[in-house]
C-alpha positions as CSV (number, residue, x, y, z in Angstrom):
1,M,0.0,0.0,0.0
2,A,2.9,2.3,0.6
3,D,4.0,2.0,-3.0
4,S,0.6,3.1,-4.3
5,T,0.5,5.9,-1.7
6,D,3.9,7.2,-2.9
7,V,2.7,7.1,-6.5
8,L,-0.5,9.0,-5.6
9,L,1.4,11.6,-3.6
10,K,3.9,12.1,-6.5
11,L,1.0,12.5,-8.9
12,C,-0.6,15.0,-6.6
13,E,2.7,16.9,-6.5
14,Q,2.9,17.0,-10.3
15,R,-0.7,18.2,-10.6
16,W,-0.1,21.0,-8.1
17,A,2.9,22.0,-10.1
18,E,0.6,22.2,-13.2
19,V,-1.9,24.3,-11.3
20,K,0.8,26.7,-10.2
21,Q,2.2,26.9,-13.7
22,A,-1.2,27.7,-15.2
23,E,-1.7,30.4,-12.6
24,D,1.8,31.8,-13.2
25,Q,1.1,31.9,-17.0
26,R,-2.3,33.6,-16.4
27,S,-0.6,36.2,-14.2
28,A,2.1,36.8,-16.7
29,L,-0.4,37.2,-19.5
30,S,-2.5,39.6,-17.4
31,N,0.5,41.7,-16.4
32,I,1.7,42.1,-20.0
33,I,-1.8,43.1,-21.1
34,L,-2.1,45.6,-18.2
35,L,1.3,47.1,-19.1
36,I,0.5,47.5,-22.8
37,A,-3.0,48.8,-21.9
38,S,-1.5,51.4,-19.5
39,A,1.0,52.5,-22.2
40,I,-1.9,52.9,-24.7
41,V,-3.9,55.0,-22.3
42,G,-0.7,57.0,-21.7
43,V,-0.5,57.7,-25.4
44,F,-4.1,58.9,-25.5
45,T,-3.4,61.1,-22.4
46,Q,-0.3,62.7,-24.1
47,K,-1.6,63.0,-27.7
48,G,-5.3,63.4,-27.1
49,L,-8.2,61.8,-28.8
50,D,-7.0,61.7,-32.4
51,R,-8.0,59.6,-35.3
52,N,-4.3,58.6,-35.7
53,N,-4.7,56.7,-32.4
54,L,-7.6,54.6,-33.7
55,P,-5.3,51.5,-34.1
56,L,-4.4,51.8,-30.5
57,S,-8.0,51.9,-29.3
58,L,-8.7,48.8,-31.5
59,L,-5.6,47.1,-30.0
60,L,-7.0,47.8,-26.5
61,I,-10.3,46.0,-27.5
62,F,-8.3,43.1,-28.9
63,L,-6.1,42.9,-25.8
64,G,-9.1,43.0,-23.4
65,I,-10.9,40.2,-25.3
66,Y,-7.7,38.1,-25.6
67,G,-7.0,38.5,-21.9
68,A,-10.5,37.5,-21.0
69,I,-10.4,34.4,-23.2
70,G,-6.9,33.6,-21.9
71,S,-8.0,33.9,-18.3
72,R,-10.9,31.6,-18.9
73,K,-8.6,29.1,-20.7
74,Y,-6.1,29.0,-17.8
75,R,-9.1,28.6,-15.4
76,E,-10.2,25.6,-17.4
77,R,-6.7,24.0,-17.2
78,I,-6.6,24.7,-13.5
79,H,-10.0,23.2,-13.0
80,Y,-9.0,20.1,-15.0
81,S,-6.0,19.5,-12.8
82,L,-8.0,20.1,-9.6
83,S,-10.5,17.5,-10.8
84,I,-7.8,15.0,-11.2
85,L,-6.4,16.0,-7.8
86,K,-9.8,15.3,-6.2
87,L,-9.7,11.8,-7.6
88,Y,-6.3,11.2,-6.1
89,R,-7.4,12.6,-2.8
90,D,-10.5,10.4,-2.8
91,K,-8.3,7.4,-3.4
92,L,-6.0,8.4,-0.6
93,D,-9.1,8.8,1.6
94,E,-10.1,5.3,0.6
95,L,-6.6,3.8,1.4
96,Y,-6.4,5.7,4.7
97,P,-9.9,6.0,6.1
98,D,-8.6,6.8,9.6
99,A,-6.9,10.0,8.2
100,Q,-10.4,11.3,7.4
101,I,-9.0,13.4,4.5
102,E,-12.3,14.3,3.0
103,K,-14.0,15.0,6.3
104,L,-11.2,17.4,7.3
105,R,-11.3,19.1,3.9
106,I,-15.1,19.7,4.3
107,Q,-14.6,21.0,7.8
108,A,-12.0,23.4,6.7
109,K,-14.2,24.5,3.8
110,D,-17.2,25.1,6.1
111,F,-15.1,27.0,8.5
112,H,-13.7,29.2,5.8
113,E,-17.1,29.9,4.2
114,K,-18.5,31.0,7.6
115,R,-15.6,33.4,8.1
116,H,-15.8,34.8,4.6
117,P,-19.3,34.3,3.4
118,L,-19.2,37.0,0.7
119,M,-15.7,36.5,-0.6
120,T,-16.2,32.7,-1.1
121,K,-18.9,33.6,-3.7
122,I,-16.4,35.6,-5.8
123,Y,-13.9,33.6,-7.7
124,P,-10.5,35.0,-8.7
125,H,-11.0,34.1,-12.4
126,Q,-14.2,36.2,-12.4
127,L,-12.2,39.2,-11.2
128,W,-9.5,38.6,-13.9
129,V,-12.1,38.3,-16.7
130,A,-13.9,41.4,-15.5
131,L,-10.6,43.3,-15.5
132,H,-9.9,42.2,-19.1
133,I,-13.4,43.0,-20.2
134,S,-13.1,46.5,-18.7
135,I,-10.0,47.0,-20.8
136,A,-11.9,46.0,-23.9
137,I,-14.8,48.3,-23.0
138,A,-12.3,51.2,-22.5
139,G,-11.0,50.5,-25.9
140,L,-14.5,50.4,-27.4
141,I,-15.3,53.7,-25.7
142,L,-12.1,55.3,-27.0
143,T,-12.8,53.9,-30.5
144,I,-16.3,55.4,-30.5
145,I,-15.1,58.8,-29.3
146,V,-12.2,58.8,-31.9
147,L,-14.6,57.9,-34.7
148,R,-17.0,60.7,-33.8
149,L,-14.3,63.3,-34.1
């Protein structure tokens, strides 16, 4: 049984590394998009609302949409790895019922939800997608304004 436990623990470790990698990649993507979006807004601030800046406002729309889709994709990859981790955890719980792994997880989850009832309803990926959508909306607003000039 120790051999299968070692294998399960190693697989869990690998999956957690994949979760971390996906989150790191999502973070890097968002940071790059925020940096570029900030530079574009800076150009608009310096040069004003000019038709020559239309490609920049369109780029802002594209970056916002791309960031939202990218954030959702990384969330999907994370969710996939977490689903597999749950299966590994269930198997460990089956192999070691005295450890009460699932019972302890549920207790911790309940405790956490009682301490943070509102925040547990808001998921981080929702915040990231909202941020990227707001970048796209800002680009859309700038595009409309520039086209009306």
